TORZAGU-559916 format. One record per atom (N, C-alpha, C): residue number from 1; x, z, y. Coordinates in Angstrom, 3 decimals, always signed. Layout:
BEGIN
<NUM <X Z Y>>;
...
//
This chain:
BEGIN
<1 <+6.500 +6.379 -15.202>>;
<1 <+5.081 +6.811 -14.848>>;
<1 <+4.715 +5.493 -13.856>>;
<2 <+5.788 +5.124 -12.798>>;
<2 <+5.523 +3.937 -11.804>>;
<2 <+5.031 +2.683 -12.994>>;
<3 <+5.400 +2.804 -14.092>>;
<3 <+5.077 +1.737 -14.936>>;
<3 <+3.657 +1.090 -14.861>>;
<4 <+2.879 +2.269 -14.681>>;
<4 <+1.555 +2.076 -14.719>>;
<4 <+0.861 +1.143 -13.702>>;
<5 <+1.766 +1.130 -12.661>>;
<5 <+1.386 +0.294 -11.518>>;
<5 <+2.196 -0.867 -11.449>>;
<6 <+2.992 -1.147 -12.197>>;
<6 <+3.519 -2.454 -11.921>>;
<6 <+2.515 -3.696 -12.073>>;
<7 <+2.826 -4.692 -11.266>>;
<7 <+1.911 -5.953 -11.364>>;
<7 <+0.537 -5.839 -11.048>>;
<8 <+0.428 -4.560 -10.305>>;
<8 <-1.046 -4.094 -9.905>>;
<8 <-1.230 -4.123 -8.322>>;
<9 <-2.158 -4.465 -7.788>>;
<9 <-2.538 -4.172 -6.246>>;
<9 <-2.554 -2.546 -5.916>>;
<10 <-1.514 -2.074 -5.087>>;
<10 <-1.520 -0.612 -4.779>>;
<10 <-1.525 -0.467 -3.426>>;
<11 <-1.769 +0.929 -3.081>>;
<11 <-1.965 +1.627 -1.916>>;
<11 <-0.684 +2.411 -1.870>>;
<12 <+0.169 +2.267 -0.687>>;
<12 <+1.223 +3.328 -0.602>>;
<12 <+1.125 +3.898 +0.927>>;
<13 <+0.692 +5.192 +0.849>>;
<13 <+0.421 +6.136 +1.914>>;
<13 <+1.608 +6.669 +2.194>>;
<14 <+1.957 +6.483 +3.680>>;
<14 <+3.750 +6.636 +3.869>>;
<14 <+3.559 +7.994 +4.679>>;
<15 <+4.561 +8.726 +5.042>>;
<15 <+4.774 +9.826 +5.738>>;
<15 <+4.414 +9.377 +7.130>>;
<16 <+5.093 +8.326 +7.799>>;
<16 <+4.606 +7.811 +9.099>>;
<16 <+3.189 +7.278 +9.247>>;
<17 <+2.825 +7.042 +10.313>>;
<17 <+1.494 +6.132 +10.694>>;
<17 <+1.191 +4.945 +9.950>>;
<18 <+1.993 +4.433 +8.974>>;
<18 <+1.704 +3.009 +8.139>>;
<18 <+1.148 +3.508 +6.878>>;
<19 <+0.298 +2.583 +6.414>>;
<19 <+0.216 +2.358 +5.227>>;
<19 <+0.459 +0.908 +4.698>>;
<20 <+0.914 +0.879 +3.303>>;
<20 <+1.218 -0.318 +2.968>>;
<20 <+0.202 -0.664 +1.797>>;
<21 <-0.302 -2.067 +1.651>>;
<21 <-0.905 -2.477 +0.436>>;
<21 <-0.502 -3.756 -0.028>>;
<22 <-0.291 -4.040 -1.380>>;
<22 <+0.117 -5.348 -1.720>>;
<22 <+0.535 -5.061 -3.584>>;
<23 <+1.129 -5.789 -4.129>>;
<23 <+1.397 -6.026 -5.635>>;
<23 <+2.450 -5.262 -5.753>>;
<24 <+2.837 -4.365 -6.602>>;
<24 <+4.046 -3.772 -7.040>>;
<24 <+4.821 -4.572 -8.058>>;
<25 <+5.850 -4.940 -7.476>>;
<25 <+6.539 -6.044 -8.775>>;
<25 <+7.810 -5.571 -8.942>>;
<26 <+8.215 -4.401 -8.429>>;
<26 <+9.651 -3.975 -8.727>>;
<26 <+9.990 -2.664 -8.362>>;
<27 <+10.483 -1.620 -8.860>>;
<27 <+11.106 -0.397 -8.349>>;
<27 <+12.238 -0.019 -8.997>>;
<28 <+12.878 +0.843 -8.084>>;
<28 <+14.230 +1.561 -8.464>>;
<28 <+14.212 +2.834 -7.792>>;
<29 <+15.359 +3.584 -7.881>>;
<29 <+15.479 +4.815 -7.450>>;
<29 <+15.187 +5.200 -5.894>>;
<30 <+15.296 +3.947 -5.234>>;
<30 <+15.608 +4.038 -3.876>>;
<30 <+14.350 +3.250 -3.200>>;
<31 <+13.748 +2.155 -3.905>>;
<31 <+12.845 +1.432 -3.237>>;
<31 <+11.580 +0.890 -3.924>>;
<32 <+10.698 +0.633 -3.591>>;
<32 <+9.345 +0.100 -4.245>>;
<32 <+9.375 -1.393 -3.480>>;
<33 <+9.195 -2.527 -4.319>>;
<33 <+8.743 -3.795 -4.117>>;
<33 <+7.755 -4.317 -3.965>>;
<34 <+6.858 -4.690 -2.772>>;
<34 <+5.448 -5.313 -3.005>>;
<34 <+5.534 -6.553 -2.502>>;
<35 <+4.893 -7.723 -3.059>>;
<35 <+4.665 -8.898 -2.907>>;
<35 <+3.190 -8.886 -2.227>>;
<36 <+2.676 -9.977 -1.338>>;
<36 <+1.814 -10.267 -0.659>>;
<36 <+1.275 -8.945 -0.245>>;
<37 <+2.143 -8.546 +0.696>>;
<37 <+1.887 -7.100 +1.455>>;
<37 <+1.217 -7.026 +2.856>>;
<38 <+0.523 -5.858 +2.992>>;
<38 <+0.239 -5.665 +4.403>>;
<38 <+0.509 -4.367 +4.742>>;
<39 <+1.624 -4.370 +5.665>>;
<39 <+2.190 -3.232 +6.260>>;
<39 <+1.194 -2.957 +7.478>>;
<40 <+0.710 -2.180 +7.448>>;
<40 <-0.170 -1.814 +8.643>>;
<40 <+0.022 -0.536 +9.322>>;
<41 <+0.139 -0.501 +10.617>>;
<41 <+0.523 +0.623 +11.538>>;
<41 <-0.612 +0.876 +12.000>>;
<42 <-1.194 +2.298 +11.698>>;
<42 <-2.308 +2.782 +12.157>>;
<42 <-2.682 +3.180 +13.773>>;
<43 <-1.532 +3.185 +14.319>>;
<43 <-1.607 +3.353 +15.621>>;
<43 <-2.245 +2.099 +16.470>>;
<44 <-2.282 +0.813 +15.748>>;
<44 <-2.825 -0.328 +16.334>>;
<44 <-4.022 -0.385 +16.248>>;
<45 <-4.928 +0.728 +15.639>>;
<45 <-6.244 +0.486 +15.556>>;
<45 <-6.835 +1.691 +15.701>>;
<46 <-8.275 +1.755 +15.612>>;
<46 <-9.115 +2.926 +15.867>>;
<46 <-9.570 +3.648 +14.986>>;
<47 <-9.296 +2.836 +13.483>>;
<47 <-10.009 +3.369 +12.451>>;
<47 <-8.797 +4.330 +11.521>>;
<48 <-9.473 +5.071 +10.841>>;
<48 <-8.731 +6.248 +10.015>>;
<48 <-7.927 +5.410 +8.974>>;
<49 <-6.933 +6.128 +8.340>>;
<49 <-6.333 +5.212 +6.990>>;
<49 <-7.203 +5.118 +6.131>>;
<50 <-8.289 +5.980 +5.581>>;
<50 <-9.239 +5.910 +4.589>>;
<50 <-10.220 +4.870 +4.885>>;
<51 <-10.629 +4.736 +6.155>>;
<51 <-11.469 +3.395 +6.504>>;
<51 <-10.673 +2.254 +6.155>>;
<52 <-9.749 +1.984 +6.980>>;
<52 <-8.717 +0.930 +6.591>>;
<52 <-8.493 +0.338 +5.221>>;
<53 <-8.107 +1.622 +4.408>>;
<53 <-7.859 +1.059 +2.975>>;
<53 <-9.234 +0.991 +2.352>>;
<54 <-10.267 +1.458 +2.485>>;
<54 <-11.518 +1.109 +1.938>>;
<54 <-11.910 -0.324 +2.190>>;
<55 <-11.960 -0.627 +3.610>>;
<55 <-12.342 -1.925 +3.896>>;
<55 <-11.496 -2.960 +3.412>>;
<56 <-10.033 -2.920 +3.072>>;
<56 <-9.331 -3.682 +2.345>>;
<56 <-9.630 -3.424 +1.066>>;
<57 <-9.862 -2.604 +0.468>>;
<57 <-10.338 -2.601 -1.138>>;
<57 <-11.398 -3.586 -1.015>>;
<58 <-12.537 -3.576 -0.276>>;
<58 <-13.545 -4.450 -0.287>>;
<58 <-13.617 -5.654 -0.163>>;
<59 <-12.759 -6.171 +0.963>>;
<59 <-12.543 -7.430 +1.545>>;
<59 <-11.284 -7.927 +1.166>>;
<60 <-10.189 -7.230 +0.491>>;
<60 <-9.123 -7.930 +0.178>>;
<60 <-7.901 -7.566 +1.114>>;
<61 <-6.712 -7.650 +0.838>>;
<61 <-5.442 -7.401 +1.341>>;
<61 <-5.205 -8.292 +2.379>>;
<62 <-5.098 -7.943 +3.645>>;
<62 <-4.780 -8.704 +4.677>>;
<62 <-3.196 -8.866 +4.683>>;
<63 <-2.791 -10.026 +4.063>>;
<63 <-1.118 -10.143 +3.949>>;
<63 <-0.824 -10.509 +5.407>>;
<64 <+0.612 -9.546 +5.773>>;
<64 <+1.235 -10.182 +6.722>>;
<64 <+2.519 -9.869 +6.445>>;
<65 <+3.106 -9.781 +4.876>>;
<65 <+4.436 -9.938 +4.690>>;
<65 <+4.549 -10.537 +3.234>>;
<66 <+5.496 -11.530 +2.688>>;
<66 <+5.535 -12.119 +1.754>>;
<66 <+5.994 -11.132 +0.437>>;
<67 <+6.958 -10.421 +1.159>>;
<67 <+7.878 -9.375 +0.279>>;
<67 <+7.912 -8.234 +1.153>>;
<68 <+8.305 -6.983 +0.840>>;
<68 <+8.747 -5.915 +1.595>>;
<68 <+9.058 -4.935 +0.552>>;
<69 <+9.929 -4.184 +1.275>>;
<69 <+10.674 -3.281 +0.366>>;
<69 <+10.480 -1.762 +1.125>>;
<70 <+9.930 -0.900 +0.540>>;
<70 <+9.671 +0.506 +0.994>>;
<70 <+10.665 +1.849 +0.303>>;
<71 <+10.802 +2.275 +1.333>>;
<71 <+12.004 +3.339 +0.567>>;
<71 <+10.786 +4.304 +0.098>>;
<72 <+11.263 +4.902 -1.266>>;
<72 <+10.495 +5.869 -1.742>>;
<72 <+10.437 +7.124 -1.306>>;
<73 <+11.509 +7.602 -0.585>>;
<73 <+11.185 +8.733 +0.117>>;
<73 <+10.143 +8.419 +1.219>>;
<74 <+10.318 +7.479 +1.733>>;
<74 <+8.734 +7.491 +2.559>>;
<74 <+7.493 +7.382 +1.907>>;
<75 <+7.347 +7.519 +1.032>>;
<75 <+5.711 +7.458 +0.227>>;
<75 <+5.261 +8.751 -0.323>>;
<76 <+4.227 +9.029 +0.080>>;
<76 <+3.719 +10.339 -0.274>>;
<76 <+2.512 +10.387 -1.140>>;
<77 <+2.022 +8.880 -1.396>>;
<77 <+1.119 +8.970 -2.275>>;
<77 <+1.108 +7.538 -2.463>>;
<78 <+0.722 +6.961 -4.224>>;
<78 <+0.653 +5.580 -4.820>>;
<78 <-0.793 +5.492 -5.382>>;
<79 <-1.577 +4.594 -5.329>>;
<79 <-2.904 +4.509 -6.086>>;
<79 <-2.792 +3.037 -6.371>>;
<80 <-3.656 +2.547 -7.294>>;
<80 <-3.977 +1.398 -7.451>>;
<80 <-5.029 +0.978 -6.362>>;
<81 <-5.183 -0.228 -5.674>>;
<81 <-6.376 -0.513 -4.991>>;
<81 <-7.761 -0.664 -5.697>>;
<82 <-7.671 -0.776 -6.966>>;
<82 <-8.971 -0.912 -7.684>>;
<82 <-9.599 +0.677 -7.796>>;
<83 <-8.776 +1.673 -7.680>>;
<83 <-9.285 +3.101 -7.871>>;
<83 <-9.669 +3.762 -6.356>>;
<84 <-9.810 +3.016 -5.227>>;
<84 <-9.920 +3.349 -3.713>>;
<84 <-11.637 +3.318 -4.116>>;
<85 <-12.096 +4.784 -3.597>>;
<85 <-13.613 +5.087 -3.320>>;
<85 <-13.705 +4.936 -2.109>>;
<86 <-14.895 +4.454 -1.674>>;
<86 <-15.563 +4.428 -0.339>>;
<86 <-16.707 +5.386 -0.195>>;
<87 <-16.793 +6.465 -1.042>>;
<87 <-17.840 +7.332 -1.017>>;
<87 <-17.427 +8.613 -0.241>>;
//
């Protein structure tokens, strides 16, 4: 099922107050690997997760990592960035 997301820009909603956006390039049973990623701590802003993701979909991913590995156990949702709606 994750094959549908490979080589796509994705949004990972995490259990913690972080959200990660980037291109999913690989996954295994323990990790998801994103390149050109934005690992964003939502405690650093006054905006909500939904607003931050919608703004990123509209203006582009604000890269702060060339590569990041995210533990699959931390992910509560994955979606393609192009599927984000701001309505």
